[in-house]
DRENKOLRO-194684 format. One record per residue (C-alpha): x, y, z. Coordinates in steps of 0.05 Angstrom, whole numbers, plus 5000, padded with zeros to 4 digits. Layout:
% DRENKOLRO-194684
XYZ
...
END
This chain:
% DRENKOLRO-194684
500050005000
502750694982
504151135041
499751745052
502752385025
506352815076
502353385105
507953845082
508753555011
504654094978
507954665014
512355104969
519755104984
520155864983
515656385014
511056714963
513457384988
520757254972
519556824911
515757404880
521657874882
524558034814
532058084805
534458794799
534258904724
539759434725
544458994765
542758394721
544558774658
550959024690
552858324712
551558034643
555758584610
561558454658
561057704646
561457804571
567358274579
570857754623
569757254567
573557714519
567858084485
568558844479
561858994512
560359704532
555359744590
550360304599
546559914652
548960094722
547660764753
554760814778
559661394770
566061164736
570261624779
574361364838
572161584907
575762234923
582562114957
580962475023
575062005033
579261395019
584661645067
579461725122
577361005112
584560765114
585661125180
579160845207
581460135194
587160225244
582860545297
580560025348
574060425360
571760175292
573059445307
566959385352
559359465347
556960185343
549860465352
544860155303
542360855284
549361055262
555561385291
553161995330
558262445295
555962205226
548662335243
550663035265
554563145201
548962885156
544063355191
548863935178
549863715106
542363675095
541364385120
547164635078
545164285013
537664275012
535264705070
532464115109
533064285182
532363685228
536263475291
541162905285
536462465325
531762455266
536862135219
538161385212
544561155176
543060555132
546860045091
546160435026
540060774997
536560114983
536059945056
533260635069
527860505016
526159825046
525860075117
521660685100
516260255068
516759705120
515760235174
509860595141
505760055107
500759545131
498258995084
493759295031
496060015038
496960334970
503060724946
502461204887
508661084844
510061564786
512161134728
517561054699
520360854767
526860584795
526459824796
527259734871
521160144892
515559654874
519359074903
520459434969
513159624971
510958904958
515658645012
512259105062
505458845042
503659475004
500359534936
503659944881
498960404842
502660644780
501561354756
504261324685
507761954662
509962054590
515362464557
510262994537
509963174611
517463074623
515762404657
512862784717
505862694746
500763254753
496763364816
490663164775
493662494759
495462364831
488362554853
485362094801
489561514827
488061654901
483361174937
481361075010
487260585014
492461084991
497561205045
504161405011
506661774950
513661594926
517262214899
523962204863
526862844834
531862854801
529162204773
531961524760
530861294705
528861914665
533262474692
527062914699
527263464751
520763734781
520064494782
519264844849
512065004828
510364274815
513964054878
509964544920
503364344887
504663604900
506763744972
500564144987
496163604955
499463095000
498263515062
491063655044
489562925031
493562645090
498162245043
505162085068
510962235021
517361835015
522062284976
528562014946
533662574940
539962174924
541262564859
540463244891
547263504867
546663254796
542563794761
543864174697
541364754654
539465164716
534864624744
533664614820
532963984862
527564264909
526463844972
519063714985
519063825061
523164455052
518464745000
512364525040
514364525114
507464295135
509463615106
515163505155
510963075201
508762615145
514862575101
520862115099
527162355062
531961845032
539062015011
546261745012
553361834990
553361354930
551961814872
554562484896
561362244920
562461644874
561561164933
556760644907
560660064936
561460375006
554060255022
552160855064
545361185060
540561505108
533261605124
530562235157
523662385182
518962435242
521762185308
516961595314
518561355243
526061405253
525561045320
521460475290
526060415230
532060395278
528859835317
527959455252
535159575232
537659345300
535058655283
536158675208
543458875204
545759245267
550459815251
553060015183
560359835173
564260325217
569860425166
564760615113
561361085162
568061435175
568961505101
561961795094
563462275151
569362555112
565062595049
559162985077
563563435121
568363625065
567964115008
563963994944
569764124896
570263404872
562763374865
562863994820
568263674776
564263034768
557863424753
561463804698
563763154667
556662864671
553863494639
558663424580
556862694572
549462854578
549763334519
553862824479
549162244490
542962644474
546162874409
548362174389
541861834407
537662364372
541562234308
539261504305
533161414260
527161204300
530061424368
527162014405
531262254464
528762794512
534163214545
534863014618
536063574669
538563144726
541862504750
546062134696
540961764654
538161844584
531261534572
530161514496
523961224462
525460664413
518060514398
518760684324
523960114316
519759564348
516859074298
521959254244
526958744220
534158764245
538958204228
533157744210
529357874275
523258314288
523558494362
516558654388
518758884458
524459304484
526758684523
527858334456
530858954425
535759034483
537858304475
539058424401
543259034416
547458654466
548558064419
550058444354
552659124377
555758884442
552359444480
548459334545
542359774558
536459684605
529659594572
523860034594
519859434619
524359444680
521760144697
514460034681
514460354612
515859894552
518360234490
524260594522
531560454537
535260714598
542560884586
547061124643
552061624618
556361544680
561961224639
568061464602
567161944544
570461484493
566360874514
560061294513
561061534443
563360854417
557660494450
552160944424
555160954354
555460184354
548160144376
546160684326
549460304268
545459684286
538860044296
539760404230
539059724196
531659684218
527159574158
END
């Protein structure tokens, strides 16, 4: 006689919550590009949002000194080194006008942990988050992990990929709890005007909607654009706003993994409690490096921004010269977000790609150029290209891709 099936036989091996997480599309593209390069192929990668500059020497020297200091060989407060929290508070006041005491800042393991902890702290199952789309790939995954529901507010190039108050109001329901706001934007490089920022902030206050605002690209703006901070423009929002930031983009410190979360005292305390169990303190050496970064001058930042600005103008010019490609001019961050919709369905090298996923795969195979398809950001029909890479690689890569796409018939 066959034995009865085990009571646990039908149980899935993985939790539905974790099994449902998609791999980071940007990191996946970057990993594939690096693997192909390691195999000897001359792949040029536009995938990762990572400055190609080395971390400034003074920051590296601070980390080297920290390695030899026994204070850094032990646990430190889960919320962050007190002197770093003080310095981040001072830096926030200096750079964006955000005035909060150090006690209302939490140092996190990179910006991604700040994103996760913000949503985990604010959301209960079923709470809705309004997410202007195109969006950074991590946002919907962090929302889902917290039990929240993403409500996409699709924004097209005709509106500079930014939502109107009318769109937000149309998407609001009794379950709406949070609006995610990111300006300058990843993936589009759009920068909201002070007028739009104020209008959105006042709408959030009037409708009792929390705002999680990601300001990690605050220093990377061009053509006179201003990275206006929501709770600074609308101070009434301070009690229902969480600000996310970090050192990765501004100081070329993506690998150091230091970010922060700032907001109301009860939110910061709850997120600190979560972090005390999740990861304890951020690496002390990395915190000491971040202390040097945020306390020091912005000279190196200005030099990097000037290089990004030059590359920005170059990539827009090159992309706009490709038949069938329409590239808006970004005013912030270091991404171009061109439309390639006119090329879809046309034949290239015997293939008719119907999606930008298929087209990106074709570009990688035949032009040896890695780009991220718009599906990763919620808007098929677009490519995201990071121009945070060397000038020669940038020009060669776009020209290679352009030569391939020009074959479309």
